[in-house]
Structures are given as C-alpha cells and as structure tokens.
NUDRENKOL-323393 format. One record per atom (N, C-alpha, C, CB): residue number from 1; atom name; x, y, z. Coordinates in Angstrom, 3 decimals, always signed. Glycine has a CB too. Example, Ala and Ser with C-alpha at 12.3 -4.5 7.8 and 13.67 -1.06 7.14 Angstrom:
2
{k:1, a:N, px:+13.190, py:-5.690, pz:+7.800}
{k:1, a:CA, px:+12.300, py:-4.500, pz:+7.800}
{k:1, a:C, px:+13.200, py:-3.300, pz:+7.800}
{k:1, a:CB, px:+11.308, py:-4.473, pz:+9.046}
{k:2, a:N, px:+12.850, py:-2.250, pz:+7.080}
{k:2, a:CA, px:+13.670, py:-1.060, pz:+7.140}
{k:2, a:C, px:+12.900, py:+0.030, pz:+7.870}
{k:2, a:CB, px:+14.084, py:-0.598, pz:+5.725}
REM end
This chain:
74
{k:1, a:N, px:-16.806, py:-2.844, pz:-3.785}
{k:1, a:CA, px:-16.736, py:-2.128, pz:-2.499}
{k:1, a:C, px:-15.970, py:-0.629, pz:-2.769}
{k:1, a:CB, px:-15.875, py:-3.116, pz:-1.364}
{k:2, a:N, px:-16.520, py:+0.140, pz:-2.079}
{k:2, a:CA, px:-15.905, py:+1.541, pz:-1.996}
{k:2, a:C, px:-14.662, py:+1.527, pz:-1.426}
{k:2, a:CB, px:-16.693, py:+2.487, pz:-1.238}
{k:3, a:N, px:-13.665, py:+2.428, pz:-2.082}
{k:3, a:CA, px:-12.220, py:+2.414, pz:-1.599}
{k:3, a:C, px:-12.177, py:+3.034, pz:-0.229}
{k:3, a:CB, px:-11.237, py:+3.212, pz:-2.588}
{k:4, a:N, px:-12.879, py:+4.038, pz:-0.002}
{k:4, a:CA, px:-12.860, py:+4.688, pz:+1.467}
{k:4, a:C, px:-13.268, py:+3.578, pz:+2.433}
{k:4, a:CB, px:-13.944, py:+6.019, pz:+1.636}
{k:5, a:N, px:-14.323, py:+2.818, pz:+2.250}
{k:5, a:CA, px:-14.717, py:+1.783, pz:+3.202}
{k:5, a:C, px:-13.719, py:+0.761, pz:+3.408}
{k:5, a:CB, px:-15.924, py:+1.146, pz:+2.795}
{k:6, a:N, px:-13.046, py:+0.363, pz:+2.271}
{k:6, a:CA, px:-12.004, py:-0.623, pz:+2.303}
{k:6, a:C, px:-10.734, py:-0.113, pz:+3.124}
{k:6, a:CB, px:-11.618, py:-0.985, pz:+0.839}
{k:7, a:N, px:-10.310, py:+1.158, pz:+2.995}
{k:7, a:CA, px:-9.290, py:+1.777, pz:+3.628}
{k:7, a:C, px:-9.645, py:+1.728, pz:+5.121}
{k:7, a:CB, px:-9.075, py:+3.172, pz:+3.082}
{k:8, a:N, px:-10.811, py:+2.085, pz:+5.536}
{k:8, a:CA, px:-11.184, py:+2.153, pz:+6.936}
{k:8, a:C, px:-11.186, py:+0.697, pz:+7.519}
{k:8, a:CB, px:-12.605, py:+2.855, pz:+7.099}
{k:9, a:N, px:-11.602, py:-0.229, pz:+6.903}
{k:9, a:CA, px:-11.396, py:-1.630, pz:+7.205}
{k:9, a:C, px:-9.926, py:-2.088, pz:+7.396}
{k:9, a:CB, px:-11.998, py:-2.414, pz:+6.129}
{k:10, a:N, px:-9.047, py:-1.688, pz:+6.444}
{k:10, a:CA, px:-7.727, py:-1.843, pz:+6.396}
{k:10, a:C, px:-7.123, py:-1.236, pz:+7.828}
{k:10, a:CB, px:-7.192, py:-1.141, pz:+5.072}
{k:11, a:N, px:-7.475, py:-0.006, pz:+8.070}
{k:11, a:CA, px:-7.157, py:+0.615, pz:+9.285}
{k:11, a:C, px:-7.511, py:-0.083, pz:+10.597}
{k:11, a:CB, px:-7.753, py:+1.839, pz:+9.267}
{k:12, a:N, px:-8.552, py:-0.817, pz:+10.414}
{k:12, a:CA, px:-9.116, py:-1.786, pz:+11.696}
{k:12, a:C, px:-8.405, py:-3.036, pz:+11.614}
{k:12, a:CB, px:-10.801, py:-2.164, pz:+11.657}
{k:13, a:N, px:-7.509, py:-3.148, pz:+10.840}
{k:13, a:CA, px:-6.675, py:-4.487, pz:+10.706}
{k:13, a:C, px:-7.469, py:-5.668, pz:+9.987}
{k:13, a:CB, px:-6.242, py:-5.021, pz:+12.211}
{k:14, a:N, px:-8.323, py:-5.341, pz:+9.088}
{k:14, a:CA, px:-9.213, py:-6.433, pz:+8.323}
{k:14, a:C, px:-8.140, py:-6.972, pz:+7.267}
{k:14, a:CB, px:-10.731, py:-5.736, pz:+7.498}
{k:15, a:N, px:-7.873, py:-8.225, pz:+7.443}
{k:15, a:CA, px:-6.873, py:-8.862, pz:+6.666}
{k:15, a:C, px:-7.471, py:-8.961, pz:+5.143}
{k:15, a:CB, px:-6.502, py:-10.329, pz:+7.329}
{k:16, a:N, px:-8.773, py:-9.069, pz:+4.964}
{k:16, a:CA, px:-9.422, py:-9.022, pz:+3.637}
{k:16, a:C, px:-9.167, py:-7.851, pz:+2.987}
{k:16, a:CB, px:-10.816, py:-9.185, pz:+3.685}
{k:17, a:N, px:-9.311, py:-6.685, pz:+3.769}
{k:17, a:CA, px:-9.060, py:-5.360, pz:+3.107}
{k:17, a:C, px:-7.841, py:-5.136, pz:+2.752}
{k:17, a:CB, px:-9.388, py:-4.311, pz:+3.832}
{k:18, a:N, px:-6.768, py:-5.807, pz:+3.626}
{k:18, a:CA, px:-5.380, py:-5.616, pz:+3.273}
{k:18, a:C, px:-5.099, py:-6.332, pz:+1.872}
{k:18, a:CB, px:-4.441, py:-6.196, pz:+4.439}
{k:19, a:N, px:-5.714, py:-7.498, pz:+1.565}
{k:19, a:CA, px:-5.372, py:-8.300, pz:+0.474}
{k:19, a:C, px:-5.983, py:-7.541, pz:-0.750}
{k:19, a:CB, px:-5.901, py:-9.799, pz:+0.651}
{k:20, a:N, px:-7.259, py:-6.973, pz:-0.531}
{k:20, a:CA, px:-7.621, py:-6.234, pz:-1.616}
{k:20, a:C, px:-6.909, py:-5.036, pz:-2.005}
{k:20, a:CB, px:-8.802, py:-5.928, pz:-1.463}
{k:21, a:N, px:-6.465, py:-4.243, pz:-0.958}
{k:21, a:CA, px:-5.703, py:-3.155, pz:-1.391}
{k:21, a:C, px:-4.363, py:-3.550, pz:-1.877}
{k:21, a:CB, px:-5.586, py:-2.201, pz:-0.349}
{k:22, a:N, px:-3.701, py:-4.568, pz:-1.490}
{k:22, a:CA, px:-2.490, py:-5.086, pz:-1.943}
{k:22, a:C, px:-2.713, py:-5.396, pz:-3.424}
{k:22, a:CB, px:-2.047, py:-6.316, pz:-1.113}
{k:23, a:N, px:-3.745, py:-6.035, pz:-3.741}
{k:23, a:CA, px:-3.995, py:-6.379, pz:-5.170}
{k:23, a:C, px:-4.149, py:-5.181, pz:-6.077}
{k:23, a:CB, px:-5.234, py:-7.219, pz:-5.286}
{k:24, a:N, px:-4.866, py:-4.221, pz:-5.398}
{k:24, a:CA, px:-5.123, py:-3.047, pz:-6.276}
{k:24, a:C, px:-3.766, py:-2.288, pz:-6.459}
{k:24, a:CB, px:-6.264, py:-2.070, pz:-5.635}
{k:25, a:N, px:-2.954, py:-2.195, pz:-5.534}
{k:25, a:CA, px:-1.782, py:-1.209, pz:-5.699}
{k:25, a:C, px:-0.436, py:-1.974, pz:-5.810}
{k:25, a:CB, px:-1.707, py:-0.182, pz:-4.436}
{k:26, a:N, px:-0.270, py:-3.191, pz:-5.804}
{k:26, a:CA, px:+0.972, py:-3.842, pz:-5.845}
{k:26, a:C, px:+1.686, py:-3.590, pz:-6.998}
{k:26, a:CB, px:+0.847, py:-5.164, pz:-5.700}
{k:27, a:N, px:+1.038, py:-3.710, pz:-8.328}
{k:27, a:CA, px:+1.797, py:-3.627, pz:-9.444}
{k:27, a:C, px:+2.228, py:-2.154, pz:-9.724}
{k:27, a:CB, px:+1.050, py:-4.220, pz:-10.557}
{k:28, a:N, px:+1.272, py:-1.162, pz:-9.230}
{k:28, a:CA, px:+1.861, py:+0.275, pz:-9.263}
{k:28, a:C, px:+2.983, py:+0.530, pz:-8.407}
{k:28, a:CB, px:+0.867, py:+1.270, pz:-8.893}
{k:29, a:N, px:+2.983, py:+0.118, pz:-7.229}
{k:29, a:CA, px:+3.997, py:+0.288, pz:-6.221}
{k:29, a:C, px:+5.325, py:-0.421, pz:-6.811}
{k:29, a:CB, px:+3.497, py:-0.360, pz:-4.778}
{k:30, a:N, px:+5.133, py:-1.532, pz:-7.184}
{k:30, a:CA, px:+6.428, py:-2.262, pz:-7.753}
{k:30, a:C, px:+6.899, py:-1.564, pz:-9.004}
{k:30, a:CB, px:+6.145, py:-3.841, pz:-8.127}
{k:31, a:N, px:+6.087, py:-0.998, pz:-9.827}
{k:31, a:CA, px:+6.482, py:-0.313, pz:-11.002}
{k:31, a:C, px:+7.405, py:+0.956, pz:-10.527}
{k:31, a:CB, px:+5.149, py:+0.130, pz:-11.851}
{k:32, a:N, px:+6.937, py:+1.630, pz:-9.663}
{k:32, a:CA, px:+7.665, py:+2.829, pz:-9.185}
{k:32, a:C, px:+8.989, py:+2.365, pz:-8.453}
{k:32, a:CB, px:+6.722, py:+3.701, pz:-8.188}
{k:33, a:N, px:+9.026, py:+1.363, pz:-7.671}
{k:33, a:CA, px:+10.041, py:+0.922, pz:-6.954}
{k:33, a:C, px:+11.120, py:+0.326, pz:-7.954}
{k:33, a:CB, px:+9.528, py:-0.048, pz:-5.930}
{k:34, a:N, px:+10.658, py:-0.334, pz:-9.086}
{k:34, a:CA, px:+11.485, py:-0.889, pz:-9.898}
{k:34, a:C, px:+12.164, py:+0.108, pz:-11.007}
{k:34, a:CB, px:+10.759, py:-1.956, pz:-10.461}
{k:35, a:N, px:+11.526, py:+1.235, pz:-11.023}
{k:35, a:CA, px:+12.200, py:+2.421, pz:-11.775}
{k:35, a:C, px:+13.375, py:+2.846, pz:-11.051}
{k:35, a:CB, px:+11.262, py:+3.663, pz:-11.948}
{k:36, a:N, px:+13.373, py:+2.805, pz:-9.786}
{k:36, a:CA, px:+14.462, py:+3.269, pz:-8.927}
{k:36, a:C, px:+15.529, py:+2.290, pz:-8.915}
{k:36, a:CB, px:+14.010, py:+3.535, pz:-7.536}
{k:37, a:N, px:+15.178, py:+0.987, pz:-8.369}
{k:37, a:CA, px:+16.263, py:-0.015, pz:-8.110}
{k:37, a:C, px:+16.632, py:-0.784, pz:-9.332}
{k:37, a:CB, px:+15.851, py:-0.997, pz:-7.031}
{k:38, a:N, px:+15.776, py:-1.022, pz:-10.210}
{k:38, a:CA, px:+16.189, py:-1.818, pz:-11.531}
{k:38, a:C, px:+16.730, py:-3.341, pz:-11.176}
{k:38, a:CB, px:+17.469, py:-0.945, pz:-12.359}
{k:39, a:N, px:+16.040, py:-3.846, pz:-10.278}
{k:39, a:CA, px:+16.312, py:-5.166, pz:-9.842}
{k:39, a:C, px:+15.120, py:-5.872, pz:-9.441}
{k:39, a:CB, px:+17.241, py:-5.167, pz:-8.780}
{k:40, a:N, px:+14.606, py:-7.001, pz:-10.141}
{k:40, a:CA, px:+13.187, py:-7.460, pz:-9.706}
{k:40, a:C, px:+13.337, py:-7.963, pz:-8.321}
{k:40, a:CB, px:+12.542, py:-8.633, pz:-10.663}
{k:41, a:N, px:+14.349, py:-8.793, pz:-7.791}
{k:41, a:CA, px:+14.126, py:-9.429, pz:-6.548}
{k:41, a:C, px:+14.180, py:-8.197, pz:-5.504}
{k:41, a:CB, px:+15.251, py:-10.631, pz:-6.266}
{k:42, a:N, px:+14.866, py:-7.188, pz:-5.716}
{k:42, a:CA, px:+15.061, py:-6.153, pz:-4.680}
{k:42, a:C, px:+13.524, py:-5.250, pz:-4.700}
{k:42, a:CB, px:+16.559, py:-5.129, pz:-5.109}
{k:43, a:N, px:+13.096, py:-5.303, pz:-5.877}
{k:43, a:CA, px:+11.752, py:-4.564, pz:-6.105}
{k:43, a:C, px:+10.646, py:-5.337, pz:-5.394}
{k:43, a:CB, px:+11.383, py:-4.430, pz:-7.701}
{k:44, a:N, px:+10.744, py:-6.625, pz:-5.422}
{k:44, a:CA, px:+9.640, py:-7.492, pz:-4.689}
{k:44, a:C, px:+9.857, py:-7.272, pz:-3.083}
{k:44, a:CB, px:+9.801, py:-9.230, pz:-5.108}
{k:45, a:N, px:+11.021, py:-7.325, pz:-2.774}
{k:45, a:CA, px:+11.224, py:-7.168, pz:-1.300}
{k:45, a:C, px:+10.931, py:-5.755, pz:-0.775}
{k:45, a:CB, px:+12.664, py:-7.528, pz:-0.940}
{k:46, a:N, px:+11.151, py:-4.759, pz:-1.478}
{k:46, a:CA, px:+10.754, py:-3.489, pz:-1.122}
{k:46, a:C, px:+9.281, py:-3.292, pz:-1.160}
{k:46, a:CB, px:+11.394, py:-2.560, pz:-1.943}
{k:47, a:N, px:+8.609, py:-3.844, pz:-2.181}
{k:47, a:CA, px:+7.114, py:-3.683, pz:-2.264}
{k:47, a:C, px:+6.469, py:-4.513, pz:-1.082}
{k:47, a:CB, px:+6.544, py:-4.202, pz:-3.735}
{k:48, a:N, px:+7.081, py:-5.664, pz:-0.621}
{k:48, a:CA, px:+6.542, py:-6.172, pz:+0.537}
{k:48, a:C, px:+6.738, py:-5.338, pz:+1.825}
{k:48, a:CB, px:+7.074, py:-7.449, pz:+0.703}
{k:49, a:N, px:+7.874, py:-4.826, pz:+1.809}
{k:49, a:CA, px:+8.168, py:-3.909, pz:+3.023}
{k:49, a:C, px:+7.151, py:-2.737, pz:+3.079}
{k:49, a:CB, px:+9.683, py:-3.293, pz:+2.938}
{k:50, a:N, px:+6.956, py:-2.136, pz:+1.832}
{k:50, a:CA, px:+5.932, py:-0.920, pz:+1.796}
{k:50, a:C, px:+4.686, py:-1.456, pz:+2.351}
{k:50, a:CB, px:+5.641, py:-0.297, pz:+0.272}
{k:51, a:N, px:+4.118, py:-2.655, pz:+2.045}
{k:51, a:CA, px:+2.827, py:-2.913, pz:+2.512}
{k:51, a:C, px:+2.899, py:-3.441, pz:+3.930}
{k:51, a:CB, px:+2.125, py:-3.860, pz:+1.601}
{k:52, a:N, px:+3.844, py:-4.040, pz:+4.438}
{k:52, a:CA, px:+3.958, py:-4.196, pz:+5.843}
{k:52, a:C, px:+4.034, py:-2.916, pz:+6.710}
{k:52, a:CB, px:+5.108, py:-4.980, pz:+6.080}
{k:53, a:N, px:+4.721, py:-1.850, pz:+6.144}
{k:53, a:CA, px:+4.850, py:-0.656, pz:+6.877}
{k:53, a:C, px:+3.395, py:-0.163, pz:+6.853}
{k:53, a:CB, px:+5.938, py:+0.377, pz:+6.256}
{k:54, a:N, px:+2.872, py:-0.092, pz:+5.779}
{k:54, a:CA, px:+1.452, py:+0.394, pz:+5.603}
{k:54, a:C, px:+0.529, py:-0.162, pz:+6.538}
{k:54, a:CB, px:+0.936, py:+0.102, pz:+4.277}
{k:55, a:N, px:+0.674, py:-1.572, pz:+6.664}
{k:55, a:CA, px:-0.125, py:-2.222, pz:+7.765}
{k:55, a:C, px:+0.022, py:-1.766, pz:+9.112}
{k:55, a:CB, px:+0.145, py:-3.559, pz:+7.819}
{k:56, a:N, px:+1.312, py:-1.630, pz:+9.594}
{k:56, a:CA, px:+1.666, py:-1.256, pz:+10.794}
{k:56, a:C, px:+1.399, py:+0.200, pz:+11.135}
{k:56, a:CB, px:+2.955, py:-1.573, pz:+10.933}
{k:57, a:N, px:+1.342, py:+1.031, pz:+10.239}
{k:57, a:CA, px:+1.164, py:+2.533, pz:+10.285}
{k:57, a:C, px:-0.245, py:+2.936, pz:+9.802}
{k:57, a:CB, px:+2.259, py:+3.257, pz:+9.381}
{k:58, a:N, px:-1.075, py:+1.914, pz:+9.396}
{k:58, a:CA, px:-2.492, py:+2.250, pz:+8.769}
{k:58, a:C, px:-3.246, py:+3.469, pz:+9.462}
{k:58, a:CB, px:-3.470, py:+0.935, pz:+8.898}
{k:59, a:N, px:-3.065, py:+3.674, pz:+10.910}
{k:59, a:CA, px:-3.592, py:+4.626, pz:+11.530}
{k:59, a:C, px:-3.239, py:+6.172, pz:+11.185}
{k:59, a:CB, px:-3.333, py:+4.310, pz:+12.740}
{k:60, a:N, px:-2.177, py:+6.223, pz:+10.535}
{k:60, a:CA, px:-1.569, py:+7.382, pz:+10.222}
{k:60, a:C, px:-2.171, py:+7.935, pz:+8.920}
{k:60, a:CB, px:-0.120, py:+7.170, pz:+10.145}
{k:61, a:N, px:-2.795, py:+7.158, pz:+8.029}
{k:61, a:CA, px:-3.362, py:+7.658, pz:+6.740}
{k:61, a:C, px:-4.565, py:+8.534, pz:+7.079}
{k:61, a:CB, px:-3.790, py:+6.452, pz:+5.765}
{k:62, a:N, px:-4.678, py:+9.678, pz:+6.310}
{k:62, a:CA, px:-5.766, py:+10.545, pz:+6.372}
{k:62, a:C, px:-6.113, py:+10.989, pz:+5.025}
{k:62, a:CB, px:-5.500, py:+11.665, pz:+7.242}
{k:63, a:N, px:-7.327, py:+10.719, pz:+4.463}
{k:63, a:CA, px:-7.710, py:+11.135, pz:+3.159}
{k:63, a:C, px:-7.573, py:+12.758, pz:+3.030}
{k:63, a:CB, px:-9.205, py:+10.626, pz:+2.883}
{k:64, a:N, px:-7.651, py:+13.405, pz:+4.114}
{k:64, a:CA, px:-7.626, py:+14.829, pz:+4.193}
{k:64, a:C, px:-6.298, py:+15.238, pz:+3.636}
{k:64, a:CB, px:-7.848, py:+15.347, pz:+5.634}
{k:65, a:N, px:-5.233, py:+14.491, pz:+3.798}
{k:65, a:CA, px:-3.785, py:+14.803, pz:+3.464}
{k:65, a:C, px:-3.495, py:+14.463, pz:+2.171}
{k:65, a:CB, px:-2.819, py:+14.130, pz:+4.312}
{k:66, a:N, px:-4.310, py:+13.502, pz:+1.513}
{k:66, a:CA, px:-3.819, py:+13.123, pz:+0.048}
{k:66, a:C, px:-4.461, py:+11.711, pz:-0.159}
{k:66, a:CB, px:-2.033, py:+13.063, pz:-0.127}
{k:67, a:N, px:-4.118, py:+11.312, pz:-1.403}
{k:67, a:CA, px:-4.577, py:+9.950, pz:-1.844}
{k:67, a:C, px:-3.820, py:+8.940, pz:-1.070}
{k:67, a:CB, px:-4.372, py:+9.710, pz:-3.384}
{k:68, a:N, px:-4.615, py:+7.681, pz:-1.048}
{k:68, a:CA, px:-3.896, py:+6.423, pz:-0.376}
{k:68, a:C, px:-2.625, py:+5.997, pz:-1.225}
{k:68, a:CB, px:-4.965, py:+5.085, pz:-0.288}
{k:69, a:N, px:-2.779, py:+6.108, pz:-2.607}
{k:69, a:CA, px:-1.573, py:+5.645, pz:-3.190}
{k:69, a:C, px:-0.382, py:+6.703, pz:-2.871}
{k:69, a:CB, px:-1.804, py:+5.438, pz:-4.758}
{k:70, a:N, px:-0.583, py:+7.863, pz:-2.801}
{k:70, a:CA, px:+0.568, py:+8.747, pz:-2.521}
{k:70, a:C, px:+1.050, py:+8.522, pz:-1.116}
{k:70, a:CB, px:+0.199, py:+10.234, pz:-2.722}
{k:71, a:N, px:+0.193, py:+8.182, pz:-0.225}
{k:71, a:CA, px:+0.559, py:+7.795, pz:+1.140}
{k:71, a:C, px:+1.413, py:+6.545, pz:+1.172}
{k:71, a:CB, px:-0.681, py:+7.578, pz:+1.971}
{k:72, a:N, px:+1.103, py:+5.456, pz:+0.335}
{k:72, a:CA, px:+1.838, py:+4.239, pz:+0.235}
{k:72, a:C, px:+3.152, py:+4.680, pz:-0.296}
{k:72, a:CB, px:+1.143, py:+3.158, pz:-0.655}
{k:73, a:N, px:+3.335, py:+5.412, pz:-1.321}
{k:73, a:CA, px:+4.593, py:+5.704, pz:-1.924}
{k:73, a:C, px:+5.522, py:+6.509, pz:-0.864}
{k:73, a:CB, px:+4.342, py:+6.538, pz:-3.271}
{k:74, a:N, px:+4.846, py:+7.219, pz:-0.026}
{k:74, a:CA, px:+5.782, py:+8.061, pz:+0.993}
{k:74, a:C, px:+6.128, py:+7.190, pz:+2.154}
{k:74, a:CB, px:+5.040, py:+9.438, pz:+1.588}
REM end
C-alpha cells in the first residue's frame, strides 16, 4: 500500500492504517527517544504517547510541510 494513501486513511481514523504506520515507525521513533532518555521503560511510554498524540492530531499533518516521520518526531 502506498504511504500517502495509508496516511490519508490514518487521518480518517482507520485503525488498520494506524497499526501499519505504528509498525513502520515504532522502532525509529523509539530509537530517537531512547537516545535522549536512555531508559527503556520511559522510551516505551513516550513512544506510545507520540502515537496517541499523532492519532489525535492526525488532521494537522500535511505532506506539503514535510515528511510524516519528521511530523511524528515534532
């Protein structure tokens, strides 16, 4: 599935799209977070928070402003 379509579905609150994007980006987000906090449990909690916030604010993402991964990190 094309990532743009997946993101559009995510923005429409499609749970399957959420799961696919989570699986695509979870390790990368966790890696960045762990570099900062250096605690596995805190890293896991923050990573979950990132994806919950992304779900709640999905409508604010715009490919015109940058990549999806960068948006997740911010």
